[in-house]
N, C-alpha and C positions, 0 to 999 in steps of 0.2 A: 572696564573691558566686558564685552558681552559674553555671557556663558554659552557654551556649545551644547545645544539641546540633543543633538544626534547621538552623543556618546552616553546618554543616560540609559543604560541597559534595562533597568527594571520597567521602564515605560516604553522603550523602543523594541517591540517584539520582533519585527523583521530582522533587525540587526542581531539581536540575541539568537534568533533562530539560525542565522547564517554562521555565527560563531560556534554554536553548539554542534552543528553538523561538521564543522572542521575539527574541533577539539572538544569532545563532550566531557572529558574528565576535568577540564579546567573550569567549567562553568556549572558544576553540580549545585553550588550554593544558589546561583541565580535561578536555575531550574526549579530547585526545591521551593524557592520563594514564590515562583509563578504557580507551582502545583498547589501549594497551600492557599494561594489567592483564589485559585479555581474552585477548591472545595468550599471556601467561604461564600463565593459568588453563587455556587450551586444551591447552598442552603437558602440563600436569600431569594433565588429564582423560584424555588419550589413554593414559596409563599404566594407569588403572583405569576403563575406559569403563562398566562396569556399576554404578559407584558414583554416587549422586546428589549433585550439588553445588549447593547453594542459591545460593551466591555467583555461580557461573557462570550459573545460571538467570536471575538478576536482571540480570546484565551483558548477556546475549544479548538480552533484551527491551528493555533501555535502548538498545543500539546499533541495534536494528531501529526503534525509535521515532524516533530522530534521524538515520537514514540519509539522508534527503532533504536534510538541512542540510549534509552533508559527503560528497557523492557520490564525489569523487576519493579521499579517504582510505579509504572503505569500498567501493571498486570490487571487491575480492576477497572481501568479507565474505559475500555470498550463496553463492559457490562453496565457501567454507570450511564453512558449515553443511550444504550438500548433500553434501560429502565425508564429513562425520561420519555423516550418516544412511545413506549408501551403504555405508560400511565397517563400521559398528557398529549397524546397524538391529535386528538380532536380539538383541543383548546389552545394549542401552541400557535404562536405567530407564524405565518407562512415563511417568512425569511429565516426565523430561528429554526423552524423544522427542516428547511432545506439545508441550512448550515450543519445541523446534526447529522443529516443523511450523508452529506459530502465528507464529513469527518469519518464516519463509519466506512464509507467506500475507500477512503485513503488508508485506513487501518487494514481493510481487506486486501488492498493492493500490496501492503507490506507484509502479508501473511501473518498478521497478528490477530486474526479473527477467523473463526470457522465459517465457511460459506453457508452451511445449512442453516445455522441460527440467524444469520444476517438476511438471507433470502426469505426465510419465513417471516421475519419482521417486516421486510419490504412488501411482501404480499398482503400483510395486514394493513399496511399504510395505504394500499390501493383504495381502501374505503374512504379515505379523506376527500373532502370536497375541495380539492386543489388540483386543477388540470395540469398545471406546469409540473407539479411534483409527480403526478402519475406518469406523465410523459418521460420525465427524467429517470424515474425508477424503472420504467419499462425498458428503456434502452440499456440501463445498467444490468438488469436481470438477464436480458438476452445475451449481452456480451460476456457476462460473468459465466453463465452456463456454457456458452460456446468455448470460452477459454479453458474451463475446467475439463472439457471433453476433447480438447484439441489434440493432446498427445495420445490418450486412450480413453475409452468410455469408462466413466466412473459410475458403475452400476448402482452402488449403494447410495450415492448422492442423488442420482437421477430418480431412483425409486422413491426416496423420501420427498423430493421436490414434486414429483408427479402426483403422489398421493395428496400432498397439501394443495396443489393447484387443482386437482380434480374436485376436492371439496369446495374450493373457491367458486367453481362453476355453479354450484347449487346455492350460492349466496343470495340472500334476499335483495341485495342491492344490485341492480342491473349494471351499474358502472364498474364495480369490481369484477363481476362475472365477465363482462365484455372485455376488460383489460386482460384477464386471465386467458380468455379464448384467443385474443390477439397474440399474446406471448406464445402460447402453445402452437398456434398456426405458423408463426414466424420461425420458431425453433424447428418445426417440421420441415419448412421450406429450406432452412439452412443445413439440413441433414444432421441435426443434433439429436432430436427426439423422433427419428423417422422409424417408428416401430408400430406394431399392431395395437398395442395398449393405448397409445396416444390417439390413434385414429378412431378407435371404438369409443373412447371417452368423448371425443368431439362429436361423434354420431349421436350421443344422447342429447346434445344441445339442439338437434333438429326438431325436437318435440317441446322446446321451450315455449312458454306463453308470451315471452317478450319477443316481439317481431324483429328487433335489431339483432338479438342473439341468433335467432333462427336463420336470418338472411346471411349473417356472417358464416354460420356453419354450412349453409348451402353453397356459398361462394367458395369455401374451402374445398368441398368435394367436387364441385364443377370445374374448379381450376380456371386457368387462363385459356384464351383461345389459341391453344398451341397447335390445333389442327390446321390453322392457316399457315401452311408451310411457306417458307421463302422460296421464291422462284429460283430454281437451280438451272444452271446452264446445261443445255443439251448438246454441247459441242462433242464432236466425234473425234477428239484428239487421242493421242496415245497415252495421255496421262490418266488412264483409268486404273482401277484397283485390280485389274486382271493381268498384271505383268506375269509373264511366264506361263500362262494358261494356253490351252489349245483352242479356246473360243476366239474366232477372228473378230477384230473390231471393225468399225465402219470403214476406216481408211483402207484396211486390207481388202474388204469387199469391193470398194471402189477401184482399187488398183487391179484386182482380178477381172473386173468387168471392163476395164479400159481397152483390153486387147480384142474384145469381141466386137462383132458388128452391132452398130447402134440401131436398135429396133424398139418399138413401143413395148413389146413384150418383155424385152430385157430391162427396159427402164422401170417397168412395174415390178419385175422381180427384184431389182436392186433396192427400190424403196421398201418392198416388203421384207427383204433380208435385213435392212438397217433397222426397221421397226422391231423385228423379232429379237435381234441382238440387243437392242436397247432395253426391251422388256426383260430379257434374261438377266441382264446386269442389275436391273432393279430388284428382281426376285432374289438375288443372292444377298442383298443387304438384310441385316437383321431387323425384324419389326420393332418399331419404337412404341413403347407403352407410355401413353401420356397421362393416364389417370391411375397412378399407382396407389393412391389412397383408397380407391374403390376396391382394389384387390386385397387389401388387408383387413376387410371387415370379417368379423367372426360369423355372423348370420345375415347375409344380404337379403335372403328371401323374407325373413321376418321384418327386417327394416323396410323393405319395399312394400310389404302388405300394410304396415302401420302408416307409412307415408301416403299410400293410396287412400286409406280410410280417412286420414285427416284431410286429404285434398278434396274429397267428395263433400265435406262439410265446412271447408275453409271459407272464411269471410274476409280474408286479407286482400290487398290490392292484386290486380291482374298480373303485375310483374312477379310478385311472390308466387302466385299460382304457376306461372310459366317456369320459374326456377325449380319448383317442386316437381313439376311434370318432367322437366329435363333430367333431373336426378333419378327419378323412377325409371324412365326409359333407358338411361345408361346402365343402371343396375340390372335391368332385365336383359339388355343386349350383351353386356360383358359377362355376366354370370350365367346366362342362358336360363333364366327363371321362367316359371309358368305362372303368369299373372294375367289370367284371361279377362278379368274385369277392367283392365287398363284400356283395351281396344275399343269397347263401347264408349268409354269416356272420351277418347281421342276423336271418335267419329262425330261427336257433338260440335267440335270446333273446326271440322274440315269443310269450310265454306270459303269461296273466293273472297267474300267481303269481310272475312274475319280478321281482326287485328292481329298482326304478326303471324299470318297464316303460314308463311314459309318456315318459320321456326317450329310450328306445330307439325308440319310435314316432316321436318327433320326428326322430331321426337318419334313420330310414327315409324320412320325408317330405322331409328336407333333401337326401338323395342322389338324389332323382328329378328328372329334367328331360326336356324334350320331345324331345331327341335320342336318348334311350335306346330301343332297339327294344322294342315292347310285349311281345314274347315273353320278354324277360329279366325284366321287372318283374311279369309275370303270376303266377309262383309266389309272389312276395312278397305280392301282393294277395290271392291265394287263402288264404295262411296267415293273413293278418289276418282274413279273413271266417270261416274255419273255427274259429279259436282264440278269437275275441272275440265275433263276432256270432252267438251261439247262445243258445237258450232256457235252457240249463243255467247260464249265467253271470248275474251280477247285472245290474241295469239300468244302473248306472254303467259297468260293463265294456263292455256293448254300445254305449253312447253314445260312449265313448272310442274303441272300435274303428271305428265309423262315421265319427267325426271324423277319425281317422287315414287311413281310406280316402279321404275327401274331400280331404285335403291332398295325398295322393299323386296323386290324379286331377287335382287343380288344376294340377299341374306336368307331368303326362303323361296327357292325357285319353284317348289311344288305348288305354291299358291296360285300360280297363273294357269288359266284354262286355255285350251286350244282356240276357242271362239274369241275370247277377249284378246288374246295375243294377235290373232288375225286381224281384228278390227283396229287395234293400235298400230299394227305394222303397215296398214294402208296409208297412214299419215306420212310415210317417208316420201311420198310424191307431193306433199303440200308445197304451195308456193312460198310460204313463210319459212325462212331458213331455221329459225329456232325450233319449230315443230318438226320439220323434217330431220334435223340433226338429233333431236330427242328420240324420235321413232327409230332412226338408224342405230343409235346406241342401244336401244332395247333389243333390236334384232341381233346386233352383234353380241349382246350378253347371252341370249339363248342359243346362238351359234356355238358358244363355248360350253354352256351348261347343259342344255337339252335341245339339240337340233331337231328332234322328232316333232316338237310342237309347231315348228315353222313349216310353211308350205315348201315344196321341193325347190322352187326357184330362188327362195330366200335363204337357203341353207349355205350358199356359197360353194366354192370349189372344195370337194372333199380332200383331206390330207391324210397322211399315214397316222398322224397323232389323233385326228378326229375319228379315224376308223377303230382305234383301240379304246376310245372313250365310250363309256356307257353311263347313262343317267341313273342315279341312285334312287331307290325307293325311300319312303319315309322311315326313318330310324335305321337305315342301312349304313354301314361303315365302309369307307373306301380304303381301309388298311389292307395291305398285301404282304405275303410272306416271301417276297423276292424283291430285287432291285430292278425297277422298271428300266429297260434299255440295256440290261446286262447281256442280252443275246449277241451283242456286237463283240463281246470279249471272246477270243478263241478259247475253247475248252482244252484242258490238258488231256493228253492221250491216256486212256485207262491203263494200258500196259506199263507206260512210263511211271504212272502214279503208283502202281503196285510194286514196281521195281524199287522206286524211291522208298516206299514203306518197308520193303524187305531189307534194304541196306541200312535204314535208320534204326531198326529194332535189333537188339542183341539179346540172345537167350540168357535167362538168369538161372537155368538149371545146372546143378553141379554134378549130376549123374553122368557117367561115361557112356551108358547105354543109349542115352537120348542123343538124337542127331544134332541138337542145338539149333534147329530151324523151326520157324513158325509155320503152322499149317493154315492154308487158306480155307476159310469157312464159307460155305455157300449161304448166301442171304437172299431172301425173296425179293428185295429191292433191286437186285441185279437183273431180274427178269422184266422189270418195268420198261415200257417203251419210252424212249427218249427221242428227241428230235434229231434228225440226221445232221451231223456237224458239217457235212459237205455242201449243204444247201445254203446259199447266201441269205442273210436275214431279210433282205428286201423282197425275196420271193417266198417267204414263209407266211403261213396263216397266223392269225392272232393266237390260236391255241398252241401252235408250235413255238411261237416266240415266248409265250409264258413258260412252257416246259423247259425251253433252253435257258431262259433267264433264271428259273428256279434252280436248275442244275448248276449253273455257274455260281449263283449266290451261295449255295450250300456247300460246294466242294472246292471253292477257291477263296483265298485271302486276297482281296483286291488292293492294289496299290493306288497311290495318288494319280499316277498316269492312267490307270484303268478308269478311275472316276471321271477324269477329264475326257477320256474317249467316250464314255457313256453320255456325258453332258453334251458333247458336240453332236453325238448321234441323235439325242432327243431334240436338239435344235434343228437338225436336218429334217426330222419328221414333220416339223411345222411348215417346212418349205416344199417337201416332196409331195407330189400328188398321190392319192391312194390308187391302188391298181384297179383298173376299170373291168367291169364284167364284159363278157363276150358280146359284141354287138352294141355296146354302150357308146353314147356320144360324149364328146368332150364338152364340159360345161364351163361357163364363164361366171365370174363372181358377180352377184347381184348387187352387192354393196361395195363401195370403194374401200380400198385398204386403209384410207385415212380415218374411217369411221369404226375401225375394229375396237371392240371393248377390251380393255386391258384388265384382266382379273387380278394382276399383281398390284395394281394401284389401290385396291380396296384396303382400307385401314381397319383398325379395330372398331372404330365408330365412324359413320359418315360425317362429312362436313357440310356446312351450309352452302358452300360454293357448288357442291355437286347437285343440289336441288335447284338453286337459283341460276344455273348455267343458261345464259341467253346468248345465242350466237349472232348477235348483231350490235351495231353501235347505237347506244341510246340517243334520243334527240336532245340537243343542247338547249338549255334555257337561256334567257337573256344574259344572266351573270356569267355563264360559261362562255358564251360567245364574246362578251366584252373582255374576259380574261384572255381568251385566245388572241384577240386583236391587240391587246396591250403587250402580250408576250412577243408578238411578231414585230412590234415597233422597237423593241430593245436592240441596241447595237446597229440600227439602220441609219443611213445618212438622211439628213433632214431634207424634205422636199422644198423646192423654191428656186431661187436664182442660182444657176450653176457657177457663174463667175462672181465671186464675192467682191465687195468693194475693197479698194486699196486702203481707204480710211473708213472704218465702220461708223465714225461719228460725222461723216460728211453729210451734206444736205441732199435732198431728193430732187430729181428732175421733174419737169412738167407732166410727163406721162405718168409717173408714180403719184404725183399729187392729184391728178384727175381721178385716180382710182379711189381716193379717200373722200372726194367731194360727193355731195348729194346729187342724185340723178337729175333733179330739177335744174341744177346749175349748169349742167352740160347737155341738157336735153336738146337744145338747138343745134349743137355740134353733131350729135349723133343723128339727128333728123336730117341735117344737111348732107351728111355722108350717105345716108341710105337713099336719098332721092336723086343722087347724081346719075346722069345718063351714061350710056356706054361711051359716047363721044367725049363727055367731060372726063371720064376716067382715062381715056387715051391721051388727052391733052395733059392731064395731071401727071401721067406716067412719063410722057415725053419731056416735060419740064423738069421732072425729078432726075431723069437720066442726063439731061444737058447740064444741070446744076452739079451733078456728081462728076461729069467729065471735066468741067471747068476747074474743079478743085484739084 
């Protein structure tokens, strides 16, 4: 009879493992036998650590699987495996090294091993010349640190691991340093180590001599192209976030306009009201910050100066120079730094034939902000105008140049001079749509920012909001000590307010001689002139509105309904025309309302689409035309004979066969038909009709 091999427990480790997990106390003897066998195998293995032992491989995984059943007997087992990896990590067989790492991970998942010691060991193993092992350890380190911090932040563990990993970034081996940088970057993106310490340590890698490390750090700070926002629907439905507010939506405006007489003026007013309401809803949304890593830097000015100094002497590829230039411009724009040497460097690359010139134009716009003196940015602006906005360039180049000028001026409006703005504004009558739209957007920008630089006919129709707006000088702040628009809130009567104060206060005096009443004290502020509350806000001057708004803001606690009323009044100012002077004429808008520049769309940093905005369809090449033709053929009925054959396998008639013959074979028939006279055609037609009648 044949012996059953499957029941031999000492050699069948999977079966023994299954039985031990079910009843560990009944198989202590078999486990002890395997444990002693492991110790003897380990001594033999240390004599030749580079040799792979399959038997030791199986025993290591077996003990790791049942380690939770015998914690006392295997108390030193994790340390034994860690000692083998520490002592022989570089000479071990790759398969054996991977097995030991898997066994340690299994022990870590059973909470039989402290994560700090294991992760430090795995960081040391990143120096091994084994790509599969490094990838495996990288995924485990990220998942383990993420799981440890899932419930709450383990500050002690994170601090020890961060210190160890920060030291790994200075390792002489680029492979280990690159793996450590990738781990830190991914942990930051997963919101595990999203702190200033991690960001500033990664910033030190920007000055690494290894190009691969420097590029990885640059990509971390530049982030992904999140400024390319997904196209959002501009529907004017009631499903907006303004439920319960007093701001009318587009549907309410349309319904209110339906009962009026349809005129071109009311149609323009309707379109204008819809645009203003849409912009107001965009303004209420909280600004989204895309580059949070740049905000966590300890000293961005020193970092930008060092990067600029390195950029001036950099010998790397042009793509690396572009990334460094991009990071410097973002640092200057976000933190509003003074780095005046950056702008002459950018001017060297501002030529239409420069490679990736639109990105360099974007960097120039990113580096501009309102705190830079206009004299510093003026040479950059003149370089843009002289190199791009000239008749010798193509229309697209001119449009891109005007768009770049607009983005620079949107962040530093004082850099524009009256003469240059007048020259650029003349391009609004250009025959090319891209140039005219770019010029119109520049005019619309300065209508909002500083209308005084435009000629009178380009300023558009004055509104009540524009009459209250004043251009700020360099370094001036636009902060006010009142709530703009609060003049529409009715003020409380002074006598009623004093009576309420008298009723609300109670005398604390215990003497009987005292009347127990508060005495009104005369104050000098009571004699100050205030705006007359009987005058409607629409007929007040700007100074009177400011006085009344200041009085309301300081003497009243505004409710949510009051703020909604103020917001609606501020929107109405954008629609209401400013009061005209005596003898003044009614003015028409010089630019259509569709070209109005929206200041609320400006993000923290400009996007490449704002610079490359071309208002026309590009010419299709041959591949694009073929793709369009093929797309039109899909789902279309096949051209040919309308009446299909009853039998698709039937033979063809003589007429169909003649179409397949060579022309020389039927040449005589065609020639005979062509040479027939009119009389012969009449006879042939008569014979054909008679033949048809006989049938």
